[in-house]
Structures are given as C-alpha cells and as structure tokens.
C-alpha positions as CSV (number, residue, x, y, z in Angstrom):
1,N,18.3,-18.1,21.9
2,A,16.4,-15.3,20.2
3,E,19.1,-12.8,20.9
4,V,21.8,-15.2,19.5
5,F,19.6,-15.8,16.4
6,V,19.0,-12.1,15.8
7,Q,22.7,-11.4,16.1
8,K,23.5,-14.1,13.5
9,L,21.0,-12.5,11.1
10,I,22.7,-9.1,11.6
11,D,26.1,-10.7,11.1
12,E,24.9,-12.0,7.8
13,G,23.7,-8.5,6.7
14,A,20.2,-8.3,7.9
15,S,18.9,-5.0,9.4
16,L,16.3,-4.5,12.1
17,I,13.1,-2.8,11.0
18,G,10.0,-1.5,12.7
19,L,6.3,-2.0,12.0
20,G,6.1,0.9,9.5
21,A,8.7,-0.8,7.3
22,R,6.9,-4.1,7.6
23,D,3.6,-2.4,6.6
24,T,5.3,-0.8,3.6
25,L,6.6,-4.2,2.4
26,R,3.2,-5.8,3.0
27,L,1.5,-3.1,0.9
28,E,4.1,-3.2,-1.9
29,A,3.5,-7.0,-2.1
30,G,-0.2,-6.4,-2.3
31,L,-1.0,-8.3,0.9
32,C,-4.2,-7.5,2.9
33,L,-4.3,-6.1,6.4
34,Y,-7.4,-7.3,8.2
35,G,-9.6,-4.5,9.3
36,H,-8.4,-2.2,6.5
37,D,-8.2,-4.1,3.2
38,M,-10.5,-6.8,4.2
39,D,-13.0,-7.5,7.0
40,I,-16.1,-9.6,7.8
41,N,-18.1,-7.5,5.3
42,K,-15.8,-8.1,2.3
43,S,-15.6,-11.6,0.8
44,P,-12.3,-13.2,-0.4
45,V,-13.6,-12.7,-3.9
46,E,-14.1,-8.9,-3.3
47,A,-10.7,-8.8,-1.6
48,N,-9.1,-10.3,-4.7
49,L,-8.0,-13.3,-2.7
50,K,-9.7,-16.0,-4.8
51,W,-6.2,-17.5,-5.4
52,A,-6.0,-18.3,-1.7
53,I,-9.0,-20.8,-1.9
54,S,-8.1,-24.0,-3.6
55,K,-10.2,-25.1,-6.6
56,N,-11.0,-28.3,-4.9
57,R,-12.2,-26.5,-1.8
58,I,-14.5,-24.3,-3.9
59,L,-15.9,-27.3,-5.8
60,E,-16.4,-29.3,-2.6
61,G,-17.9,-26.4,-0.6
62,G,-19.0,-27.2,2.9
63,F,-17.4,-24.1,4.5
64,I,-19.0,-21.0,5.9
65,G,-19.8,-18.6,3.0
66,C,-19.2,-21.2,0.3
67,E,-22.4,-20.5,-1.6
68,K,-21.8,-16.7,-1.6
69,I,-18.2,-17.2,-2.8
70,K,-19.3,-19.7,-5.5
71,S,-22.0,-17.2,-6.6
72,Q,-19.5,-14.3,-6.7
73,I,-17.0,-16.3,-8.7
74,D,-19.7,-17.3,-11.2
75,K,-21.6,-14.0,-11.5
76,G,-18.9,-11.5,-10.5
77,V,-18.9,-8.8,-7.9
78,S,-19.7,-5.1,-7.9
79,K,-16.4,-4.1,-6.3
80,I,-13.0,-5.6,-6.0
81,R,-9.8,-4.8,-4.1
82,D,-7.4,-2.9,-6.3
83,K,-5.9,0.6,-6.5
84,N,-9.1,2.4,-6.0
85,I,-11.4,5.2,-7.0
86,G,-13.8,4.5,-4.2
87,E,-12.3,3.4,-0.9
88,I,-8.6,3.4,-0.2
89,T,-7.9,0.9,2.5
90,S,-4.0,1.1,2.6
91,G,-1.6,3.5,1.2
92,T,2.0,4.7,1.7
93,F,5.2,5.6,-0.2
94,G,6.7,2.4,-1.6
95,P,10.5,2.7,-1.4
96,S,11.0,-0.4,-3.5
97,V,9.1,1.2,-6.4
98,Q,10.0,4.8,-5.6
99,A,6.4,5.9,-5.8
100,P,3.2,6.1,-3.8
101,V,1.2,2.9,-3.7
102,A,-2.4,2.2,-2.5
103,M,-4.9,-0.6,-2.3
104,G,-8.6,-0.5,-1.9
105,Y,-11.9,-1.4,-3.6
106,V,-12.9,-0.3,-7.1
107,E,-16.0,-0.8,-9.1
108,N,-15.5,-3.4,-11.8
109,S,-16.1,-0.8,-14.5
110,F,-12.9,0.9,-13.4
111,S,-10.8,-2.2,-12.6
112,K,-9.1,-2.6,-16.0
113,I,-5.3,-2.4,-15.7
114,D,-3.9,1.0,-16.8
115,T,-7.2,2.8,-16.2
116,K,-6.4,6.4,-15.2
117,V,-8.2,7.6,-12.1
118,F,-7.8,10.4,-9.4
119,L,-7.4,9.7,-5.7
120,E,-8.5,12.2,-3.2
121,V,-6.2,12.6,-0.2
122,R,-7.1,15.3,2.4
123,G,-9.1,17.2,-0.1
124,K,-6.5,17.2,-2.9
125,K,-6.8,15.1,-6.0
126,Y,-3.8,13.1,-7.4
127,P,-3.6,11.2,-10.7
128,A,-3.3,7.4,-10.3
129,I,-3.3,4.3,-12.5
130,I,-5.0,1.0,-11.8
131,S,-2.2,-1.6,-11.7
132,N,-1.6,-5.2,-11.0
133,L,-0.7,-6.5,-7.5
134,P,1.9,-6.9,-6.2
135,F,3.4,-3.5,-6.9
136,Y,6.8,-5.0,-6.2
137,K,7.7,-8.7,-6.4
138,K,10.9,-9.9,-4.8
139,S,12.3,-13.4,-5.3
140,Y,13.6,-14.8,-2.0
141,V,16.1,-17.4,-3.0
142,K,18.4,-19.1,-0.4
143,G,22.0,-18.2,-1.2
144,A,21.1,-15.2,-3.4
145,S,23.6,-12.4,-3.5
146,K,23.3,-9.9,-0.7
C-alpha cells in the first residue's frame, strides 16, 4: 500500500526528498531538533517553545518541571533560543529564503529583533541579524495551486 500511496503523491506533483531537505525545511520553519536545539538541560521556555504548553496546563501545574517553567515565565531566563551570538545549535542554507539560516541560544540582552551580531563559523566571522522564527512560513491549504 505504501508504494501505491507514494506513486499517487508523485503523480500529483510531489517529489521525493532526503533527510537533508527535511532538516532544511525544519530549520526554516524554526522547529527544534532534540539533541541540538533543545535537550534535557534546556527548558521549553529557554527553547522558545512556551507556545507549546497550554495556558491551562501552566496554571494547573502538576507536571515535571512545572515550578521551574512557571518561574522562568514570570522572571525571565538568561538565554533563549534564537539566531545566536552564543551557541548555534542548527544552521544551513535556506533555499526558501535564499540565505543562510541558524538557530541557537542568545542572551536576552541580544535577543531584540533586528539586532546585528557576528557568527563565527570555522574561525571566520559573518554578519547576522536576530530575526523572528520561522524564517519561512508556508501555508498548507488543501487544493492550493501546485
């Protein structure tokens, strides 16, 4: 059934891609990769994933780490995932935006949108700008033009 399904997708104009393409799309959409952009040592607040925890869940608490998360929401954090001047966790060339893109963790004092920073890659510095995530937002509408 899988082969028939894939063939139908191809017949409708879909293309097969590899993991590199999937990773590029994930990064352009600003989505985290566990072990790179987030891990057990980075909270959802630091990973800029506060939106993924419902307000009711935060108010009710009762989950592992809820007190730390509530405290970080109320008091703020010293670093937050963003385009980064500290630790780049994911980066690639974004074909949808025709530019390099990167995510990571940045100190709050550098997290304002449009802040100019330098990123060091293999010993060479490159100018960069703190920006909103996602880098590219695609609307997926059933029946949209191909």
